[in-house]
Predicted model as a PDB file, atoms N, CA, C, CB and O in Angstrom, pLDDT in the B-factor column:
MODEL        1                                                                  
ATOM      1  N   MET A   1       9.840   0.918  -2.636  1.00 72.00           N  
ATOM      2  CA  MET A   1       9.188  -0.369  -2.621  1.00 72.00           C  
ATOM      3  C   MET A   1      10.208  -1.503  -2.463  1.00 72.00           C  
ATOM      4  CB  MET A   1       8.375  -0.556  -3.894  1.00 72.00           C  
ATOM      5  O   MET A   1      10.013  -2.418  -1.662  1.00 72.00           O  
ATOM      6  N   THR A   2      11.283  -1.429  -3.228  1.00 85.00           N  
ATOM      7  CA  THR A   2      12.271  -2.500  -3.173  1.00 85.00           C  
ATOM      8  C   THR A   2      12.870  -2.624  -1.783  1.00 85.00           C  
ATOM      9  CB  THR A   2      13.372  -2.259  -4.196  1.00 85.00           C  
ATOM     10  O   THR A   2      13.077  -3.730  -1.283  1.00 85.00           O  
ATOM     11  N   LYS A   3      13.150  -1.479  -1.159  1.00 91.00           N  
ATOM     12  CA  LYS A   3      13.719  -1.502   0.197  1.00 91.00           C  
ATOM     13  C   LYS A   3      12.747  -2.155   1.183  1.00 91.00           C  
ATOM     14  CB  LYS A   3      14.067  -0.067   0.665  1.00 91.00           C  
ATOM     15  O   LYS A   3      13.153  -2.869   2.100  1.00 91.00           O  
ATOM     16  N   TRP A   4      11.454  -1.893   0.971  1.00 88.00           N  
ATOM     17  CA  TRP A   4      10.443  -2.477   1.859  1.00 88.00           C  
ATOM     18  C   TRP A   4      10.481  -4.001   1.771  1.00 88.00           C  
ATOM     19  CB  TRP A   4       9.028  -1.951   1.499  1.00 88.00           C  
ATOM     20  O   TRP A   4      10.467  -4.686   2.794  1.00 88.00           O  
ATOM     21  N   TYR A   5      10.530  -4.530   0.552  1.00 89.00           N  
ATOM     22  CA  TYR A   5      10.543  -5.985   0.395  1.00 89.00           C  
ATOM     23  C   TYR A   5      11.866  -6.590   0.843  1.00 89.00           C  
ATOM     24  CB  TYR A   5      10.271  -6.359  -1.054  1.00 89.00           C  
ATOM     25  O   TYR A   5      11.894  -7.728   1.311  1.00 89.00           O  
ATOM     26  N   GLN A   6      12.952  -5.855   0.709  1.00 91.00           N  
ATOM     27  CA  GLN A   6      14.224  -6.334   1.249  1.00 91.00           C  
ATOM     28  C   GLN A   6      14.147  -6.428   2.769  1.00 91.00           C  
ATOM     29  CB  GLN A   6      15.383  -5.406   0.826  1.00 91.00           C  
ATOM     30  O   GLN A   6      14.641  -7.383   3.367  1.00 91.00           O  
ATOM     31  N   LEU A   7      13.526  -5.433   3.382  1.00 89.00           N  
ATOM     32  CA  LEU A   7      13.345  -5.457   4.837  1.00 89.00           C  
ATOM     33  C   LEU A   7      12.480  -6.642   5.250  1.00 89.00           C  
ATOM     34  CB  LEU A   7      12.711  -4.140   5.327  1.00 89.00           C  
ATOM     35  O   LEU A   7      12.804  -7.339   6.212  1.00 89.00           O  
ATOM     36  N   LEU A   8      11.394  -6.875   4.539  1.00 88.00           N  
ATOM     37  CA  LEU A   8      10.526  -8.008   4.865  1.00 88.00           C  
ATOM     38  C   LEU A   8      11.262  -9.338   4.717  1.00 88.00           C  
ATOM     39  CB  LEU A   8       9.285  -7.998   3.973  1.00 88.00           C  
ATOM     40  O   LEU A   8      11.031 -10.261   5.498  1.00 88.00           O  
ATOM     41  N   ASN A   9      12.139  -9.444   3.730  1.00 88.00           N  
ATOM     42  CA  ASN A   9      12.871 -10.703   3.521  1.00 88.00           C  
ATOM     43  C   ASN A   9      13.907 -10.958   4.602  1.00 88.00           C  
ATOM     44  CB  ASN A   9      13.550 -10.694   2.166  1.00 88.00           C  
ATOM     45  O   ASN A   9      14.337 -12.098   4.779  1.00 88.00           O  
ATOM     46  N   ARG A  10      14.318  -9.932   5.325  1.00 89.00           N  
ATOM     47  CA  ARG A  10      15.288 -10.110   6.409  1.00 89.00           C  
ATOM     48  C   ARG A  10      14.655 -10.659   7.679  1.00 89.00           C  
ATOM     49  CB  ARG A  10      15.967  -8.797   6.713  1.00 89.00           C  
ATOM     50  O   ARG A  10      15.370 -11.097   8.580  1.00 89.00           O  
ATOM     51  N   ILE A  11      13.345 -10.644   7.768  1.00 85.00           N  
ATOM     52  CA  ILE A  11      12.662 -11.140   8.965  1.00 85.00           C  
ATOM     53  C   ILE A  11      12.809 -12.656   9.019  1.00 85.00           C  
ATOM     54  CB  ILE A  11      11.154 -10.726   8.970  1.00 85.00           C  
ATOM     55  O   ILE A  11      12.476 -13.360   8.065  1.00 85.00           O  
ATOM     56  N   LYS A  12      13.306 -13.142  10.136  1.00 87.00           N  
ATOM     57  CA  LYS A  12      13.526 -14.584  10.309  1.00 87.00           C  
ATOM     58  C   LYS A  12      12.607 -15.106  11.416  1.00 87.00           C  
ATOM     59  CB  LYS A  12      15.024 -14.887  10.649  1.00 87.00           C  
ATOM     60  O   LYS A  12      12.444 -14.474  12.459  1.00 87.00           O  
ATOM     61  N   PHE A  13      12.012 -16.271  11.163  1.00 87.00           N  
ATOM     62  CA  PHE A  13      11.161 -16.939  12.133  1.00 87.00           C  
ATOM     63  C   PHE A  13      11.575 -18.398  12.216  1.00 87.00           C  
ATOM     64  CB  PHE A  13       9.661 -16.804  11.755  1.00 87.00           C  
ATOM     65  O   PHE A  13      12.387 -18.880  11.425  1.00 87.00           O  
ATOM     66  N   ALA A  14      10.997 -19.091  13.193  1.00 91.00           N  
ATOM     67  CA  ALA A  14      11.343 -20.497  13.407  1.00 91.00           C  
ATOM     68  C   ALA A  14      10.934 -21.364  12.216  1.00 91.00           C  
ATOM     69  CB  ALA A  14      10.677 -21.016  14.684  1.00 91.00           C  
ATOM     70  O   ALA A  14      11.649 -22.294  11.844  1.00 91.00           O  
ATOM     71  N   THR A  15       9.801 -21.061  11.629  1.00 93.00           N  
ATOM     72  CA  THR A  15       9.341 -21.857  10.492  1.00 93.00           C  
ATOM     73  C   THR A  15       9.077 -20.942   9.302  1.00 93.00           C  
ATOM     74  CB  THR A  15       8.065 -22.661  10.857  1.00 93.00           C  
ATOM     75  O   THR A  15       8.734 -19.773   9.475  1.00 93.00           O  
ATOM     76  N   PRO A  16       9.235 -21.473   8.105  1.00 90.00           N  
ATOM     77  CA  PRO A  16       8.953 -20.664   6.911  1.00 90.00           C  
ATOM     78  C   PRO A  16       7.493 -20.217   6.837  1.00 90.00           C  
ATOM     79  CB  PRO A  16       9.307 -21.448   5.658  1.00 90.00           C  
ATOM     80  O   PRO A  16       7.198 -19.138   6.324  1.00 90.00           O  
ATOM     81  N   THR A  17       6.589 -21.038   7.341  1.00 92.00           N  
ATOM     82  CA  THR A  17       5.170 -20.687   7.322  1.00 92.00           C  
ATOM     83  C   THR A  17       4.906 -19.443   8.154  1.00 92.00           C  
ATOM     84  CB  THR A  17       4.322 -21.852   7.837  1.00 92.00           C  
ATOM     85  O   THR A  17       4.186 -18.545   7.717  1.00 92.00           O  
ATOM     86  N   ARG A  18       5.478 -19.381   9.335  1.00 92.00           N  
ATOM     87  CA  ARG A  18       5.313 -18.196  10.190  1.00 92.00           C  
ATOM     88  C   ARG A  18       5.930 -16.958   9.544  1.00 92.00           C  
ATOM     89  CB  ARG A  18       5.948 -18.438  11.570  1.00 92.00           C  
ATOM     90  O   ARG A  18       5.393 -15.858   9.669  1.00 92.00           O  
ATOM     91  N   ALA A  19       7.044 -17.136   8.863  1.00 91.00           N  
ATOM     92  CA  ALA A  19       7.695 -16.008   8.195  1.00 91.00           C  
ATOM     93  C   ALA A  19       6.792 -15.456   7.095  1.00 91.00           C  
ATOM     94  CB  ALA A  19       9.062 -16.436   7.608  1.00 91.00           C  
ATOM     95  O   ALA A  19       6.648 -14.241   6.964  1.00 91.00           O  
ATOM     96  N   VAL A  20       6.189 -16.333   6.311  1.00 91.00           N  
ATOM     97  CA  VAL A  20       5.302 -15.888   5.232  1.00 91.00           C  
ATOM     98  C   VAL A  20       4.094 -15.169   5.802  1.00 91.00           C  
ATOM     99  CB  VAL A  20       4.852 -17.078   4.370  1.00 91.00           C  
ATOM    100  O   VAL A  20       3.702 -14.118   5.295  1.00 91.00           O  
ATOM    101  N   ILE A  21       3.500 -15.722   6.850  1.00 93.00           N  
ATOM    102  CA  ILE A  21       2.330 -15.095   7.471  1.00 93.00           C  
ATOM    103  C   ILE A  21       2.688 -13.711   8.011  1.00 93.00           C  
ATOM    104  CB  ILE A  21       1.774 -15.985   8.605  1.00 93.00           C  
ATOM    105  O   ILE A  21       1.925 -12.762   7.831  1.00 93.00           O  
ATOM    106  N   ALA A  22       3.831 -13.590   8.665  1.00 92.00           N  
ATOM    107  CA  ALA A  22       4.248 -12.302   9.220  1.00 92.00           C  
ATOM    108  C   ALA A  22       4.533 -11.291   8.111  1.00 92.00           C  
ATOM    109  CB  ALA A  22       5.490 -12.478  10.104  1.00 92.00           C  
ATOM    110  O   ALA A  22       4.160 -10.123   8.220  1.00 92.00           O  
ATOM    111  N   ARG A  23       5.194 -11.740   7.048  1.00 92.00           N  
ATOM    112  CA  ARG A  23       5.506 -10.829   5.943  1.00 92.00           C  
ATOM    113  C   ARG A  23       4.244 -10.331   5.248  1.00 92.00           C  
ATOM    114  CB  ARG A  23       6.414 -11.520   4.929  1.00 92.00           C  
ATOM    115  O   ARG A  23       4.123  -9.145   4.939  1.00 92.00           O  
ATOM    116  N   VAL A  24       3.317 -11.231   5.008  1.00 93.00           N  
ATOM    117  CA  VAL A  24       2.063 -10.830   4.357  1.00 93.00           C  
ATOM    118  C   VAL A  24       1.289  -9.885   5.258  1.00 93.00           C  
ATOM    119  CB  VAL A  24       1.201 -12.066   4.009  1.00 93.00           C  
ATOM    120  O   VAL A  24       0.754  -8.880   4.789  1.00 93.00           O  
ATOM    121  N   ALA A  25       1.225 -10.195   6.542  1.00 94.00           N  
ATOM    122  CA  ALA A  25       0.496  -9.324   7.476  1.00 94.00           C  
ATOM    123  C   ALA A  25       1.115  -7.931   7.522  1.00 94.00           C  
ATOM    124  CB  ALA A  25       0.482  -9.939   8.886  1.00 94.00           C  
ATOM    125  O   ALA A  25       0.395  -6.934   7.472  1.00 94.00           O  
ATOM    126  N   LEU A  26       2.426  -7.852   7.617  1.00 92.00           N  
ATOM    127  CA  LEU A  26       3.088  -6.542   7.638  1.00 92.00           C  
ATOM    128  C   LEU A  26       2.855  -5.792   6.335  1.00 92.00           C  
ATOM    129  CB  LEU A  26       4.595  -6.704   7.887  1.00 92.00           C  
ATOM    130  O   LEU A  26       2.578  -4.593   6.347  1.00 92.00           O  
ATOM    131  N   ASP A  27       2.963  -6.482   5.231  1.00 92.00           N  
ATOM    132  CA  ASP A  27       2.769  -5.835   3.935  1.00 92.00           C  
ATOM    133  C   ASP A  27       1.349  -5.287   3.818  1.00 92.00           C  
ATOM    134  CB  ASP A  27       3.057  -6.822   2.789  1.00 92.00           C  
ATOM    135  O   ASP A  27       1.153  -4.153   3.381  1.00 92.00           O  
ATOM    136  N   GLN A  28       0.371  -6.082   4.203  1.00 93.00           N  
ATOM    137  CA  GLN A  28      -1.017  -5.672   4.052  1.00 93.00           C  
ATOM    138  C   GLN A  28      -1.453  -4.636   5.086  1.00 93.00           C  
ATOM    139  CB  GLN A  28      -1.910  -6.875   4.140  1.00 93.00           C  
ATOM    140  O   GLN A  28      -2.308  -3.800   4.797  1.00 93.00           O  
ATOM    141  N   LEU A  29      -0.882  -4.680   6.277  1.00 93.00           N  
ATOM    142  CA  LEU A  29      -1.312  -3.769   7.342  1.00 93.00           C  
ATOM    143  C   LEU A  29      -0.500  -2.480   7.413  1.00 93.00           C  
ATOM    144  CB  LEU A  29      -1.233  -4.470   8.664  1.00 93.00           C  
ATOM    145  O   LEU A  29      -0.986  -1.473   7.928  1.00 93.00           O  
ATOM    146  N   VAL A  30       0.715  -2.497   6.908  1.00 91.00           N  
ATOM    147  CA  VAL A  30       1.579  -1.318   7.017  1.00 91.00           C  
ATOM    148  C   VAL A  30       1.726  -0.599   5.677  1.00 91.00           C  
ATOM    149  CB  VAL A  30       2.958  -1.722   7.543  1.00 91.00           C  
ATOM    150  O   VAL A  30       1.466   0.601   5.592  1.00 91.00           O  
ATOM    151  N   LEU A  31       2.132  -1.304   4.646  1.00 89.00           N  
ATOM    152  CA  LEU A  31       2.430  -0.655   3.372  1.00 89.00           C  
ATOM    153  C   LEU A  31       1.187  -0.362   2.533  1.00 89.00           C  
ATOM    154  CB  LEU A  31       3.371  -1.514   2.581  1.00 89.00           C  
ATOM    155  O   LEU A  31       1.050   0.731   1.986  1.00 89.00           O  
ATOM    156  N   THR A  32       0.293  -1.326   2.434  1.00 91.00           N  
ATOM    157  CA  THR A  32      -0.844  -1.212   1.519  1.00 91.00           C  
ATOM    158  C   THR A  32      -1.751  -0.016   1.799  1.00 91.00           C  
ATOM    159  CB  THR A  32      -1.655  -2.463   1.580  1.00 91.00           C  
ATOM    160  O   THR A  32      -2.119   0.675   0.849  1.00 91.00           O  
ATOM    161  N   PRO A  33      -2.135   0.272   3.048  1.00 91.00           N  
ATOM    162  CA  PRO A  33      -3.016   1.441   3.261  1.00 91.00           C  
ATOM    163  C   PRO A  33      -2.417   2.751   2.736  1.00 91.00           C  
ATOM    164  CB  PRO A  33      -3.319   1.592   4.746  1.00 91.00           C  
ATOM    165  O   PRO A  33      -3.131   3.569   2.156  1.00 91.00           O  
ATOM    166  N   GLY A  34      -1.140   2.946   2.934  1.00 89.00           N  
ATOM    167  CA  GLY A  34      -0.491   4.160   2.431  1.00 89.00           C  
ATOM    168  C   GLY A  34      -0.481   4.217   0.919  1.00 89.00           C  
ATOM    169  O   GLY A  34      -0.670   5.283   0.334  1.00 89.00           O  
ATOM    170  N   ARG A  35      -0.262   3.079   0.284  1.00 90.00           N  
ATOM    171  CA  ARG A  35      -0.268   3.032  -1.186  1.00 90.00           C  
ATOM    172  C   ARG A  35      -1.665   3.325  -1.728  1.00 90.00           C  
ATOM    173  CB  ARG A  35       0.218   1.653  -1.689  1.00 90.00           C  
ATOM    174  O   ARG A  35      -1.806   4.010  -2.741  1.00 90.00           O  
ATOM    175  N   TYR A  36      -2.697   2.812  -1.059  1.00 92.00           N  
ATOM    176  CA  TYR A  36      -4.066   3.115  -1.481  1.00 92.00           C  
ATOM    177  C   TYR A  36      -4.346   4.606  -1.358  1.00 92.00           C  
ATOM    178  CB  TYR A  36      -5.082   2.315  -0.648  1.00 92.00           C  
ATOM    179  O   TYR A  36      -4.951   5.199  -2.250  1.00 92.00           O  
ATOM    180  N   LEU A  37      -3.912   5.213  -0.263  1.00 93.00           N  
ATOM    181  CA  LEU A  37      -4.121   6.651  -0.089  1.00 93.00           C  
ATOM    182  C   LEU A  37      -3.411   7.442  -1.186  1.00 93.00           C  
ATOM    183  CB  LEU A  37      -3.624   7.101   1.293  1.00 93.00           C  
ATOM    184  O   LEU A  37      -3.976   8.387  -1.735  1.00 93.00           O  
ATOM    185  N   ASP A  38      -2.184   7.061  -1.502  1.00 93.00           N  
ATOM    186  CA  ASP A  38      -1.447   7.739  -2.581  1.00 93.00           C  
ATOM    187  C   ASP A  38      -2.190   7.628  -3.906  1.00 93.00           C  
ATOM    188  CB  ASP A  38      -0.034   7.147  -2.723  1.00 93.00           C  
ATOM    189  O   ASP A  38      -2.312   8.605  -4.644  1.00 93.00           O  
ATOM    190  N   PHE A  39      -2.687   6.426  -4.201  1.00 94.00           N  
ATOM    191  CA  PHE A  39      -3.391   6.201  -5.460  1.00 94.00           C  
ATOM    192  C   PHE A  39      -4.652   7.049  -5.537  1.00 94.00           C  
ATOM    193  CB  PHE A  39      -3.741   4.719  -5.621  1.00 94.00           C  
ATOM    194  O   PHE A  39      -4.867   7.744  -6.530  1.00 94.00           O  
ATOM    195  N   PHE A  40      -5.489   7.004  -4.505  1.00 93.00           N  
ATOM    196  CA  PHE A  40      -6.747   7.743  -4.552  1.00 93.00           C  
ATOM    197  C   PHE A  40      -6.528   9.249  -4.542  1.00 93.00           C  
ATOM    198  CB  PHE A  40      -7.626   7.346  -3.386  1.00 93.00           C  
ATOM    199  O   PHE A  40      -7.290   9.990  -5.164  1.00 93.00           O  
ATOM    200  N   LYS A  41      -5.496   9.709  -3.842  1.00 93.00           N  
ATOM    201  CA  LYS A  41      -5.196  11.136  -3.851  1.00 93.00           C  
ATOM    202  C   LYS A  41      -4.787  11.584  -5.252  1.00 93.00           C  
ATOM    203  CB  LYS A  41      -4.083  11.462  -2.836  1.00 93.00           C  
ATOM    204  O   LYS A  41      -5.214  12.640  -5.718  1.00 93.00           O  
ATOM    205  N   SER A  42      -3.963  10.784  -5.922  1.00 92.00           N  
ATOM    206  CA  SER A  42      -3.534  11.165  -7.275  1.00 92.00           C  
ATOM    207  C   SER A  42      -4.709  11.149  -8.247  1.00 92.00           C  
ATOM    208  CB  SER A  42      -2.426  10.220  -7.773  1.00 92.00           C  
ATOM    209  O   SER A  42      -4.791  12.010  -9.123  1.00 92.00           O  
ATOM    210  N   ILE A  43      -5.615  10.189  -8.110  1.00 92.00           N  
ATOM    211  CA  ILE A  43      -6.787  10.141  -8.981  1.00 92.00           C  
ATOM    212  C   ILE A  43      -7.689  11.344  -8.718  1.00 92.00           C  
ATOM    213  CB  ILE A  43      -7.567   8.826  -8.770  1.00 92.00           C  
ATOM    214  O   ILE A  43      -8.206  11.945  -9.660  1.00 92.00           O  
ATOM    215  N   CYS A  44      -7.883  11.699  -7.452  1.00 89.00           N  
ATOM    216  CA  CYS A  44      -8.703  12.872  -7.119  1.00 89.00           C  
ATOM    217  C   CYS A  44      -8.080  14.156  -7.651  1.00 89.00           C  
ATOM    218  CB  CYS A  44      -8.894  12.979  -5.603  1.00 89.00           C  
ATOM    219  O   CYS A  44      -8.787  15.023  -8.165  1.00 89.00           O  
ATOM    220  N   ASP A  45      -6.766  14.281  -7.532  1.00 87.00           N  
ATOM    221  CA  ASP A  45      -6.078  15.462  -8.072  1.00 87.00           C  
ATOM    222  C   ASP A  45      -6.238  15.546  -9.583  1.00 87.00           C  
ATOM    223  CB  ASP A  45      -4.587  15.431  -7.706  1.00 87.00           C  
ATOM    224  O   ASP A  45      -6.479  16.621 -10.131  1.00 87.00           O  
ATOM    225  N   LEU A  46      -6.104  14.406 -10.251  1.00 88.00           N  
ATOM    226  CA  LEU A  46      -6.262  14.372 -11.697  1.00 88.00           C  
ATOM    227  C   LEU A  46      -7.687  14.762 -12.093  1.00 88.00           C  
ATOM    228  CB  LEU A  46      -5.919  12.978 -12.241  1.00 88.00           C  
ATOM    229  O   LEU A  46      -7.885  15.573 -12.997  1.00 88.00           O  
ATOM    230  N   LEU A  47      -8.664  14.190 -11.420  1.00 86.00           N  
ATOM    231  CA  LEU A  47     -10.061  14.504 -11.722  1.00 86.00           C  
ATOM    232  C   LEU A  47     -10.356  15.981 -11.473  1.00 86.00           C  
ATOM    233  CB  LEU A  47     -10.999  13.629 -10.879  1.00 86.00           C  
ATOM    234  O   LEU A  47     -11.029  16.622 -12.280  1.00 86.00           O  
ATOM    235  N   LEU A  48      -9.863  16.518 -10.375  1.00 83.00           N  
ATOM    236  CA  LEU A  48     -10.079  17.929 -10.066  1.00 83.00           C  
ATOM    237  C   LEU A  48      -9.442  18.823 -11.125  1.00 83.00           C  
ATOM    238  CB  LEU A  48      -9.514  18.266  -8.680  1.00 83.00           C  
ATOM    239  O   LEU A  48     -10.051  19.805 -11.550  1.00 83.00           O  
ATOM    240  N   SER A  49      -8.231  18.498 -11.554  1.00 84.00           N  
ATOM    241  CA  SER A  49      -7.574  19.337 -12.562  1.00 84.00           C  
ATOM    242  C   SER A  49      -8.316  19.282 -13.896  1.00 84.00           C  
ATOM    243  CB  SER A  49      -6.114  18.897 -12.755  1.00 84.00           C  
ATOM    244  O   SER A  49      -8.395  20.288 -14.601  1.00 84.00           O  
ATOM    245  N   VAL A  50      -8.860  18.116 -14.247  1.00 82.00           N  
ATOM    246  CA  VAL A  50      -9.635  18.011 -15.483  1.00 82.00           C  
ATOM    247  C   VAL A  50     -10.909  18.839 -15.374  1.00 82.00           C  
ATOM    248  CB  VAL A  50      -9.976  16.536 -15.793  1.00 82.00           C  
ATOM    249  O   VAL A  50     -11.273  19.549 -16.311  1.00 82.00           O  
ATOM    250  N   MET A  51     -11.583  18.750 -14.240  1.00 81.00           N  
ATOM    251  CA  MET A  51     -12.831  19.497 -14.055  1.00 81.00           C  
ATOM    252  C   MET A  51     -12.579  21.003 -14.056  1.00 81.00           C  
ATOM    253  CB  MET A  51     -13.514  19.081 -12.746  1.00 81.00           C  
ATOM    254  O   MET A  51     -13.394  21.765 -14.575  1.00 81.00           O  
ATOM    255  N   ILE A  52     -11.467  21.434 -13.483  1.00 77.00           N  
ATOM    256  CA  ILE A  52     -11.129  22.858 -13.481  1.00 77.00           C  
ATOM    257  C   ILE A  52     -10.831  23.321 -14.908  1.00 77.00           C  
ATOM    258  CB  ILE A  52      -9.914  23.134 -12.554  1.00 77.00           C  
ATOM    259  O   ILE A  52     -11.291  24.382 -15.330  1.00 77.00           O  
ATOM    260  N   SER A  53     -10.059  22.518 -15.649  1.00 79.00           N  
ATOM    261  CA  SER A  53      -9.708  22.926 -17.011  1.00 79.00           C  
ATOM    262  C   SER A  53     -10.932  22.967 -17.931  1.00 79.00           C  
ATOM    263  CB  SER A  53      -8.661  21.977 -17.588  1.00 79.00           C  
ATOM    264  O   SER A  53     -10.972  23.760 -18.872  1.00 79.00           O  
ATOM    265  N   ARG A  54     -11.918  22.127 -17.667  1.00 78.00           N  
ATOM    266  CA  ARG A  54     -13.145  22.141 -18.468  1.00 78.00           C  
ATOM    267  C   ARG A  54     -14.088  23.260 -18.045  1.00 78.00           C  
ATOM    268  CB  ARG A  54     -13.857  20.801 -18.360  1.00 78.00           C  
ATOM    269  O   ARG A  54     -15.038  23.575 -18.762  1.00 78.00           O  
ATOM    270  N   GLY A  55     -13.836  23.853 -16.903  1.00 75.00           N  
ATOM    271  CA  GLY A  55     -14.706  24.916 -16.415  1.00 75.00           C  
ATOM    272  C   GLY A  55     -15.874  24.415 -15.595  1.00 75.00           C  
ATOM    273  O   GLY A  55     -16.790  25.178 -15.289  1.00 75.00           O  
ATOM    274  N   ASP A  56     -15.857  23.128 -15.229  1.00 73.00           N  
ATOM    275  CA  ASP A  56     -16.927  22.574 -14.406  1.00 73.00           C  
ATOM    276  C   ASP A  56     -16.840  23.069 -12.965  1.00 73.00           C  
ATOM    277  CB  ASP A  56     -16.878  21.051 -14.437  1.00 73.00           C  
ATOM    278  O   ASP A  56     -17.848  23.136 -12.262  1.00 73.00           O  
ATOM    279  N   ILE A  57     -15.645  23.409 -12.539  1.00 70.00           N  
ATOM    280  CA  ILE A  57     -15.425  23.886 -11.175  1.00 70.00           C  
ATOM    281  C   ILE A  57     -14.678  25.201 -11.237  1.00 70.00           C  
ATOM    282  CB  ILE A  57     -14.642  22.844 -10.327  1.00 70.00           C  
ATOM    283  O   ILE A  57     -13.705  25.334 -11.980  1.00 70.00           O  
ATOM    284  N   LEU A  58     -15.117  26.151 -10.479  1.00 68.00           N  
ATOM    285  CA  LEU A  58     -14.434  27.432 -10.369  1.00 68.00           C  
ATOM    286  C   LEU A  58     -13.753  27.495  -9.017  1.00 68.00           C  
ATOM    287  CB  LEU A  58     -15.419  28.621 -10.555  1.00 68.00           C  
ATOM    288  O   LEU A  58     -14.344  27.134  -7.999  1.00 68.00           O  
ATOM    289  N   LEU A  59     -12.519  27.951  -9.005  1.00 67.00           N  
ATOM    290  CA  LEU A  59     -11.792  28.086  -7.750  1.00 67.00           C  
ATOM    291  C   LEU A  59     -11.783  29.542  -7.326  1.00 67.00           C  
ATOM    292  CB  LEU A  59     -10.353  27.549  -7.882  1.00 67.00           C  
ATOM    293  O   LEU A  59     -11.626  30.448  -8.145  1.00 67.00           O  
ATOM    294  N   ARG A  60     -11.951  29.743  -6.057  1.00 69.00           N  
ATOM    295  CA  ARG A  60     -11.809  31.089  -5.520  1.00 69.00           C  
ATOM    296  C   ARG A  60     -10.943  30.987  -4.273  1.00 69.00           C  
ATOM    297  CB  ARG A  60     -13.208  31.742  -5.203  1.00 69.00           C  
ATOM    298  O   ARG A  60     -10.863  29.929  -3.648  1.00 69.00           O  
ATOM    299  N   ILE A  61     -10.301  32.085  -3.917  1.00 69.00           N  
ATOM    300  CA  ILE A  61      -9.444  32.099  -2.735  1.00 69.00           C  
ATOM    301  C   ILE A  61     -10.135  32.916  -1.659  1.00 69.00           C  
ATOM    302  CB  ILE A  61      -8.029  32.678  -3.060  1.00 69.00           C  
ATOM    303  O   ILE A  61     -10.505  34.072  -1.869  1.00 69.00           O  
ATOM    304  N   ASP A  62     -10.301  32.288  -0.503  1.00 70.00           N  
ATOM    305  CA  ASP A  62     -10.910  32.971   0.635  1.00 70.00           C  
ATOM    306  C   ASP A  62      -9.942  34.047   1.117  1.00 70.00           C  
ATOM    307  CB  ASP A  62     -11.258  31.963   1.787  1.00 70.00           C  
ATOM    308  O   ASP A  62      -8.795  33.748   1.448  1.00 70.00           O  
ATOM    309  N   GLU A  63     -10.393  35.282   1.159  1.00 72.00           N  
ATOM    310  CA  GLU A  63      -9.508  36.397   1.509  1.00 72.00           C  
ATOM    311  C   GLU A  63      -9.053  36.339   2.965  1.00 72.00           C  
ATOM    312  CB  GLU A  63     -10.208  37.721   1.246  1.00 72.00           C  
ATOM    313  O   GLU A  63      -7.955  36.786   3.295  1.00 72.00           O  
ATOM    314  N   ARG A  64      -9.904  35.784   3.839  1.00 77.00           N  
ATOM    315  CA  ARG A  64      -9.523  35.719   5.266  1.00 77.00           C  
ATOM    316  C   ARG A  64      -8.463  34.677   5.517  1.00 77.00           C  
ATOM    317  CB  ARG A  64     -10.736  35.419   6.133  1.00 77.00           C  
ATOM    318  O   ARG A  64      -7.478  34.944   6.206  1.00 77.00           O  
ATOM    319  N   THR A  65      -8.650  33.485   4.965  1.00 77.00           N  
ATOM    320  CA  THR A  65      -7.751  32.379   5.280  1.00 77.00           C  
ATOM    321  C   THR A  65      -6.688  32.125   4.218  1.00 77.00           C  
ATOM    322  CB  THR A  65      -8.546  31.136   5.481  1.00 77.00           C  
ATOM    323  O   THR A  65      -5.659  31.516   4.508  1.00 77.00           O  
ATOM    324  N   GLY A  66      -6.924  32.583   2.997  1.00 74.00           N  
ATOM    325  CA  GLY A  66      -6.008  32.338   1.901  1.00 74.00           C  
ATOM    326  C   GLY A  66      -6.145  30.939   1.325  1.00 74.00           C  
ATOM    327  O   GLY A  66      -5.336  30.531   0.492  1.00 74.00           O  
ATOM    328  N   ARG A  67      -7.166  30.196   1.760  1.00 74.00           N  
ATOM    329  CA  ARG A  67      -7.370  28.835   1.273  1.00 74.00           C  
ATOM    330  C   ARG A  67      -8.215  28.837   0.007  1.00 74.00           C  
ATOM    331  CB  ARG A  67      -8.034  27.972   2.351  1.00 74.00           C  
ATOM    332  O   ARG A  67      -9.052  29.713  -0.213  1.00 74.00           O  
ATOM    333  N   LYS A  68      -7.965  27.828  -0.814  1.00 69.00           N  
ATOM    334  CA  LYS A  68      -8.749  27.676  -2.050  1.00 69.00           C  
ATOM    335  C   LYS A  68     -10.075  27.009  -1.723  1.00 69.00           C  
ATOM    336  CB  LYS A  68      -7.968  26.846  -3.115  1.00 69.00           C  
ATOM    337  O   LYS A  68     -10.141  26.102  -0.893  1.00 69.00           O  
ATOM    338  N   ALA A  69     -11.111  27.461  -2.372  1.00 67.00           N  
ATOM    339  CA  ALA A  69     -12.428  26.847  -2.217  1.00 67.00           C  
ATOM    340  C   ALA A  69     -12.996  26.584  -3.608  1.00 67.00           C  
ATOM    341  CB  ALA A  69     -13.390  27.760  -1.375  1.00 67.00           C  
ATOM    342  O   ALA A  69     -12.974  27.459  -4.474  1.00 67.00           O  
ATOM    343  N   ALA A  70     -13.503  25.373  -3.812  1.00 65.00           N  
ATOM    344  CA  ALA A  70     -14.065  25.002  -5.113  1.00 65.00           C  
ATOM    345  C   ALA A  70     -15.563  25.219  -5.096  1.00 65.00           C  
ATOM    346  CB  ALA A  70     -13.735  23.532  -5.466  1.00 65.00           C  
ATOM    347  O   ALA A  70     -16.234  25.013  -4.085  1.00 65.00           O  
ATOM    348  N   ARG A  71     -16.070  25.642  -6.247  1.00 65.00           N  
ATOM    349  CA  ARG A  71     -17.521  25.879  -6.374  1.00 65.00           C  
ATOM    350  C   ARG A  71     -17.931  25.382  -7.746  1.00 65.00           C  
ATOM    351  CB  ARG A  71     -17.896  27.412  -6.181  1.00 65.00           C  
ATOM    352  O   ARG A  71     -17.318  25.745  -8.750  1.00 65.00           O  
ATOM    353  N   GLY A  72     -18.968  24.550  -7.796  1.00 60.00           N  
ATOM    354  CA  GLY A  72     -19.464  24.044  -9.069  1.00 60.00           C  
ATOM    355  C   GLY A  72     -20.281  25.097  -9.791  1.00 60.00           C  
ATOM    356  O   GLY A  72     -20.732  26.075  -9.195  1.00 60.00           O  
ATOM    357  N   ARG A  73     -20.464  24.878 -11.095  1.00 56.00           N  
ATOM    358  CA  ARG A  73     -21.257  25.828 -11.887  1.00 56.00           C  
ATOM    359  C   ARG A  73     -22.719  25.649 -11.629  1.00 56.00           C  
ATOM    360  CB  ARG A  73     -20.978  25.668 -13.368  1.00 56.00           C  
ATOM    361  O   ARG A  73     -23.540  26.361 -12.208  1.00 56.00           O  
TER     362      ARG A  73                                                      
ENDMDL                                                                          
END                                                                             
């Protein structure tokens, strides 16, 4: 994260207003979507592990593909 903001601070424009607009746009369009995906993936993993430990979901492994498949009770 720190490196990202250091990179954004190195961007130079003719006016400070344009620099701020460009930095905000880059931050919101490039960094933020990936951070949202990381957050939601971690929450889904946490929820799945809790449901598995409670026995709400049973996991089985498909013998043909070797992939895990979840099945509710």
